[in-house]
C-alpha positions in Angstrom: -1.4 21.3 18.4 -1.6 18.0 20.3 -1.4 19.6 23.7 -4.4 21.8 23.0 -6.4 18.9 21.5 -5.6 16.6 24.5 -6.6 19.3 27.0 -9.9 19.9 25.2 -10.8 16.2 25.6 -9.4 16.1 29.2 -6.8 13.6 28.4 -3.6 13.5 30.5 -0.7 12.4 28.2 2.7 11.0 29.0 5.2 12.5 26.5 8.0 10.1 25.4 10.9 11.9 23.8 13.4 9.7 22.0 16.8 11.3 21.6 19.2 10.1 19.0 22.8 11.2 18.7 22.9 14.3 16.5 25.8 13.1 14.4 23.9 9.9 13.6 20.9 11.9 12.4 23.1 14.1 10.3 24.7 11.1 8.5 21.3 9.5 8.0 19.8 12.6 6.5 22.9 13.2 4.4 22.6 9.7 2.9 18.8 9.5 2.5 17.9 13.1 1.6 21.3 14.5 0.5 20.9 17.3 3.0 24.0 19.4 3.9 25.6 18.8 7.3 24.7 22.3 8.4 21.0 21.9 7.5 20.7 18.5 9.2 22.3 19.8 12.4 19.9 22.8 12.5 16.9 20.4 11.9 18.0 18.1 14.8 18.5 21.1 17.1 15.2 22.8 16.2 13.2 19.6 16.7 15.0 18.8 20.0 14.4 22.4 21.3 10.7 22.4 20.4 10.1 18.9 21.9 11.8 19.8 25.2 10.3 23.3 25.5 6.8 22.2 24.7 6.8 19.4 27.3 8.8 21.0 30.1 6.8 20.9 33.3 4.5 18.1 31.9 4.5 14.4 32.5 7.3 13.1 30.3 10.1 10.6 30.0 13.3 10.9 27.9 15.0 7.8 26.4 17.9 7.6 24.0 18.1 5.6 20.8 21.1 3.7 22.3 19.0 2.6 25.3 16.3 1.3 23.1 18.7 -0.6 20.8 20.8 -2.0 23.6 18.2 -3.0 26.2 14.7 -2.5 24.8 13.1 -4.5 27.6 14.4 -2.2 30.4 13.6 0.9 28.3 10.0 -0.1 27.5 9.7 -1.1 31.2 10.6 2.5 32.2 7.9 3.8 29.9 5.4 1.4 31.3 6.2 2.5 34.9 6.1 6.2 33.9 2.7 5.8 32.3 1.3 3.9 35.3 -0.4 1.4 33.1 0.7 -1.9 31.5 1.4 -2.4 27.8 -1.6 -4.0 26.0 0.6 -7.1 25.4 3.0 -8.0 28.3 6.6 -7.4 27.3 7.5 -11.0 28.1 5.0 -12.2 25.5 6.0 -9.7 22.9 9.8 -10.4 22.9 9.9 -12.3 19.6 8.0 -9.6 17.7 10.1 -6.8 19.3 13.3 -8.6 18.4 12.2 -8.9 14.7 11.5 -5.1 14.7 14.5 -3.9 16.8 17.6 -5.4 15.2 20.9 -3.7 16.3 22.6 -5.4 13.4 20.7 -3.2 10.9 21.8 0.0 12.6 23.4 2.0 9.8 25.1 4.9 11.6 27.0 5.2 14.9 28.5 8.3 16.3 31.2 8.0 19.0 31.2 11.7 20.1 30.0 15.2 19.2 33.3 16.5 17.8 32.7 18.9 15.0 29.3 20.0 16.1 28.4 23.5 17.4 28.4 24.1 21.2 24.6 24.6 20.9 24.2 21.0 19.6 26.7 19.6 22.1 25.1 21.2 25.1 21.6 20.3 24.0 22.5 16.7 23.5 24.4 16.5 26.8 21.3 17.9 28.6 18.9 15.5 26.9 21.1 12.5 27.4 21.5 13.4 31.1 17.7 13.6 31.5 17.4 10.2 29.7 19.8 8.8 32.3 17.7 10.1 35.2 19.3 13.5 35.8 16.6 15.8 34.4 17.6 18.5 36.8 20.7 19.1 34.6 18.6 19.7 31.5 17.5 23.4 32.0 21.0 24.6 32.8 22.3 23.2 29.5 19.3 23.8 27.3 18.2 27.3 28.3 21.5 29.0 27.2 21.1 27.3 23.8 17.5 28.6 23.5 18.5 32.2 24.3 21.4 32.0 21.9 19.4 30.6 19.1 16.5 33.1 19.6 19.0 35.9 19.5 20.5 34.6 16.3 17.1 34.2 14.7 16.1 37.8 15.5 19.4 39.0 14.0 19.6 36.8 10.9 16.0 36.0 10.3 15.0 39.2 8.4 18.1 38.8 6.1 17.1 35.2 5.4 13.5 36.0 4.8 14.5 38.9 2.5 16.7 36.5 0.5 13.8 34.0 0.5 11.5 36.7 -1.0 14.1 37.3 -3.8 14.3 33.6 -4.6 10.5 33.4 -4.7 10.4 36.3 -7.1 13.0 34.6 -9.3 11.0 31.3 -9.1 7.8 33.1 -10.1 9.6 34.5 -13.2 10.9 31.0 -14.1 7.4 29.6 -13.5 5.9 32.2 -15.9 8.4 31.4 -18.6 7.7 27.7 -18.1 3.9 28.4 -18.3 4.4 30.2 -21.6 6.5 27.3 -23.0 3.8 24.9 -21.8 1.0 26.9 -23.5 3.0 26.8 -26.7 3.5 23.1 -26.4 -0.2 22.6 -25.7 -1.1 24.6 -28.8 1.2 22.4 -30.9 -0.5 19.3 -29.4 -3.9 20.7 -30.3 -2.8 21.3 -33.9 -1.3 17.8 -34.0 -4.6 16.3 -32.8 -6.6 18.4 -35.3 -4.4 17.2 -38.1 -4.6 13.6 -36.9 -8.4 13.8 -36.8 -8.5 15.2 -40.3 -6.4 12.3 -41.5 -8.6 9.8 -39.7 -11.7 11.3 -41.3 -10.1 11.2 -44.8 -9.1 7.6 -44.2 -12.7 6.7 -43.2 -14.1 8.5 -46.2 -11.7 6.6 -48.5 -12.7 3.3 -46.9 -16.4 4.1 -47.4 -15.9 4.9 -51.1 -14.0 1.6 -51.6 -16.9 -0.2 -49.9 -19.4 1.4 -52.2 -17.4 0.4 -55.2 -17.3 -3.2 -53.9 -21.1 -3.2 -53.4 -21.7 -2.0 -56.9 -19.9 -5.1 -58.1 -22.0 -7.4 -56.0 -25.1 -9.2 -57.2 -28.6 -7.7 -56.8 -29.4 -10.3 -54.1 -26.4 -9.2 -52.1 -27.3 -5.5 -52.4 -30.8 -6.4 -51.3 -29.6 -8.4 -48.3 -27.3 -5.6 -47.2 -30.2 -3.2 -47.5 -32.4 -5.3 -45.3 -29.6 -6.0 -42.8 -29.7 -2.4 -41.8 -33.0 -3.0 -40.2 -32.0 -6.0 -38.1 -31.0 -5.5 -34.5 -29.4 -8.0 -32.2 -31.6 -8.5 -29.2 -30.2 -7.0 -26.0 -28.9 -9.6 -23.6 -31.2 -9.9 -20.6 -29.8 -9.0 -17.2 -29.3 -12.1 -15.0 -31.5 -12.6 -12.0 -30.3 -10.9 -8.8 -28.4 -13.0 -6.3 -29.6 -12.2 -2.7 -27.6 -13.0 0.4 -28.9 -13.2 4.0 -27.9 -10.4 6.3 -24.5 -11.5 7.7 -24.5 -12.4 11.4 -22.2 -10.7 13.9 -19.3 -11.1 14.3 -18.4 -11.6 10.7 -15.8 -14.3 10.3 -15.0 -14.1 6.5 -15.1 -11.3 4.0 -15.2 -12.6 0.4 -13.9 -10.0 -2.0 -14.9 -10.9 -5.6 -13.1 -9.4 -8.6 -15.9 -8.8 -11.2 -15.3 -8.8 -14.9 -17.5 -6.8 -17.3 -19.8 -9.8 -17.7 -22.5 -9.5 -15.1 -23.8 -13.0 -15.9 -20.4 -14.5 -15.0 -20.3 -12.5 -11.7 -23.9 -13.7 -10.9 -22.9 -17.3 -11.4 -19.9 -16.9 -9.1 -22.1 -15.2 -6.4 -24.7 -17.9 -6.8 -22.1 -20.6 -6.1 -20.8 -18.7 -3.1 -24.3 -18.5 -1.6 -24.9 -22.3 -2.2 -21.6 -23.4 -0.8 -21.0 -21.0 2.1 -21.3 -23.6 4.8 -21.6 -22.6 8.5 -19.3 -19.6 8.4 -20.6 -16.1 9.0 -19.5 -14.2 5.9 -20.1 -11.0 3.9 -19.6 -10.5 0.2 -17.9 -7.4 -1.4 -17.6 -7.1 -5.2 -15.0 -4.9 -6.9 -16.4 -3.9 -10.2 -16.4 -1.3 -13.0 -19.1 1.4 -13.0 -21.6 -0.5 -15.2 -21.6 -3.8 -13.3 -21.4 -1.9 -10.0 -24.6 0.0 -10.8 -26.5 -3.3 -11.3 -25.0 -5.0 -8.2 -26.1 -2.1 -5.9 -29.7 -3.3 -6.4 -28.9 -6.8 -5.1 -29.6 -7.6 -1.5 -26.7 -7.7 1.0 -24.0 -7.5 -1.7 -21.4 -4.8 -0.9 -20.0 -3.0 -3.9 -16.6 -1.3 -4.3 -16.6 0.6 -7.6 -13.1 0.7 -9.3 -13.6 4.4 -9.9 -10.2 6.2 -10.3 -8.2 3.2 -9.0 -5.4 2.5 -11.5 -4.4 -1.0 -10.5 -5.8 -4.2 -9.1 -4.0 -3.6 -5.9 -5.4 -0.1 -5.4 -9.1 -1.1 -5.9 -8.8 -4.3 -3.8 -7.0 -2.5 -0.9 -10.0 -0.2 -0.7 -12.3 -3.1 -0.6 -10.2 -4.7 2.2 -10.4 -1.5 4.2 -14.2 -1.9 4.1 -14.2 -5.6 5.0 -15.2 -6.5 8.6 -14.3 -10.2 8.6 -11.4 -11.8 10.5 -10.3 -13.4 7.3 -10.2 -12.1 3.7 -10.8 -14.3 0.7 -10.0 -12.8 -2.7 -11.9 -14.6 -5.5 -12.1 -13.9 -9.2 -15.6 -14.2 -10.7 -14.6 -17.0 -13.1 -14.1 -19.3 -10.1 -17.1 -21.4 -9.0 -17.2 -22.4 -5.3 -17.3 -26.1 -4.5 -18.5 -27.9 -1.4 -16.2 -27.4 1.6 -14.1 -24.7 -0.1 -14.4 -22.1 2.7 -13.3 -24.7 5.3 -10.3 -25.7 3.2 -9.2 -22.1 3.0 -9.9 -20.9 6.6 -9.1 -23.9 8.8 -5.3 -23.9 8.0 -5.1 -20.2 8.8 -7.0 -20.7 12.1 -5.1 -23.8 13.3 -1.6 -23.2 12.0 -0.2 -19.7 12.8 2.9 -20.3 10.7 0.7 -20.3 7.5 0.1 -16.8 6.0 -1.7 -17.5 2.7 -3.9 -20.4 1.5 -4.7 -20.5 -2.2 -5.6 -22.7 -5.2 -2.8 -21.6 -7.6 0.5 -21.4 -5.8 3.7 -20.5 -7.7 7.5 -20.0 -7.2 9.8 -17.1 -8.3 13.0 -18.1 -9.9 16.3 -16.2 -9.3 15.9 -14.3 -12.6 12.4 -13.0 -11.6 10.2 -15.5 -13.6 6.9 -16.7 -12.1 6.3 -20.4 -12.4 3.1 -22.2 -11.2 3.4 -25.2 -8.9 2.0 -28.4 -10.3 0.2 -30.8 -8.0 3.3 -33.0 -8.1 5.3 -30.1 -6.6 3.2 -29.9 -3.5 6.1 -30.5 -1.0 7.9 -27.4 -2.4 7.5 -24.1 -0.6 5.4 -21.7 -2.6 6.4 -18.0 -3.0 3.0 -16.7 -3.9 -0.6 -17.5 -4.8 -2.6 -16.0 -7.6 -5.6 -13.8 -6.7 -8.0 -16.2 -8.4 -8.6 -17.7 -4.9 -6.5 -16.5 -2.0 -7.2 -16.4 1.7 -5.3 -14.4 4.4 -6.0 -13.2 7.9 -7.1 -9.5 7.8 -4.6 -8.3 10.3 -1.7 -9.9 8.4 -3.0 -8.3 5.2 -2.6 -4.8 6.7 0.5 -5.7 8.6 2.4 -6.2 5.3 0.8 -3.1 3.7 -1.8 -4.8 1.4 -1.1 -5.0 -2.3 1.6 -2.8 -3.8 -0.1 -1.5 -6.9 1.9 -3.6 -9.4 0.3 -5.1 -12.6 -0.9 -8.7 -12.3 0.7 -11.3 -12.0 3.6 -9.2 -10.6 1.3 -7.9 -7.9 0.6 -11.4 -6.6 4.3 -12.3 -6.5 5.3 -9.2 -4.7 2.5 -9.7 -2.1 3.6 -13.3 -1.6 7.2 -12.2 -0.8 6.0 -9.7 1.7 4.0 -12.3 3.5 7.0 -14.7 3.4 9.2 -11.9 5.0 7.1 -12.3 8.1 8.2 -15.9 8.5 4.9 -17.4 7.3 4.3 -20.1 4.8 2.1 -20.1 1.6 0.2 -23.4 1.0 -2.1 -24.9 -1.6 -5.8 -25.3 -0.8 -6.0 -29.1 -0.3 -9.6 -29.8 -1.1 -12.8 -28.2 -2.3 -10.9 -26.1 -4.8 -13.2 -23.6 -6.7 -13.5 -24.6 -10.4 -12.2 -22.1 -13.0 -14.7 -21.6 -15.7 -12.4 -20.1 -18.3 -8.6 -20.1 -18.7 -6.7 -17.3 -17.1 -6.2 -14.4 -19.5 -2.5 -13.9 -20.5 -0.9 -10.7 -19.3 -0.1 -7.9 -21.7 3.6 -8.6 -22.6 4.7 -4.9 -22.6 3.1 -4.1 -19.2 4.3 -7.4 -17.7 7.9 -6.7 -18.7 7.8 -3.2 -17.4 6.3 -4.3 -14.0 8.7 -7.2 -13.8 11.6 -4.8 -14.0 10.1 -2.8 -11.2 9.6 -6.0 -9.3 13.3 -6.9 -9.8 14.4 -3.6 -8.4 12.0 -3.9 -5.4 13.2 -7.4 -4.5 16.8 -7.2 -5.8 18.3 -8.2 -2.4 15.9 -11.2 -1.9 16.5 -12.5 -5.4 20.3 -12.0 -5.1 20.3 -14.1 -1.9 18.3 -16.8 -3.7 21.0 -16.9 -6.5 23.8 -17.3 -4.0 
């Protein structure tokens, strides 16, 4: 597939084949996927054959997993020379990042030899390892007999296996049919249950209405007359707030402000109006994450980007989508009950720009206890290291946001805590915004206890090792 595509666009590729010891692959697949040893060995052999056969006679270089783990600088240097072009970042400058990624201490499986493997696998690995050591001339003599033997075996046993596969598919189709019949019966029972429930609801409503009529009969004539006229009173519909227009953002855009909108359009308008009035000299754009009703109104406002929540199930999912649309170097997440104050953007962005060790700047930092509780940091706790910041007002470099994978999809505030720990894993700090803090108009709404506890348990499983180290 890739060869045909690259030829069509006249691109000359260098194929890099990374060879890992087959026994290590087998143990890894056995532990991770619970594959049998035989299946894992055939998978390794098939992938190795296809990679070698498809790239033979083309520009390529073979390296082993051991070479990469034991001397990554020399191995990456070989690739650089074979490609005839330098890496985008010189290897000498990227050593710290590479060492954080390639850690021999985290290698789970080591295989000293190929004992117990078939001669096909042993010869294929010997040929590939020899080519990775510079003797590619030895590869065809070892690999070609393996290809011929496997092709012959496939032609002999393939029809038998395919026939058995057809029998299994037929059996699965029968099971699926039986399951479908059971599911249809279950669905009929559900429909009958809903119908009965609806009837009970209707009867309850009728009974409530009759009780209300009896109560009204007992009221005074004035009361009955007042209730009669109250039917004709209508509350006036709240007027839609004036649109907030932003100037067209200059290029390049420095900051993308992603606002979490509530169902109250007036509150969102007040937040946007404060952003417009306190933006300072930064080139910025505004994206609003909103439900369908608010999003429909905002789309008519000038230079306000809208990301409808749509089918997104969590805060993380909808705000990740907004971040993907953002064009700024820095992302600022802001809830619409926060009102921007003078100097707020500078207070968020300058620490990120001037101090690379800082990953997140926010107004509401917190810490995570060893038992998984989330505690806010008071002003008096400023010297303490924060574990996370709430999304009420949170700034982060866009490239770091995507480096850690964005938000996970937990329920707030668990989402904020998990995101903070991911940033902390990169070695960066989380700090409080020191000045110009946006003012919160309303207290933060408490989380639903049942959903919070469910997500906290997921959080504890996700960060079990980190929290265990914290206890010790």
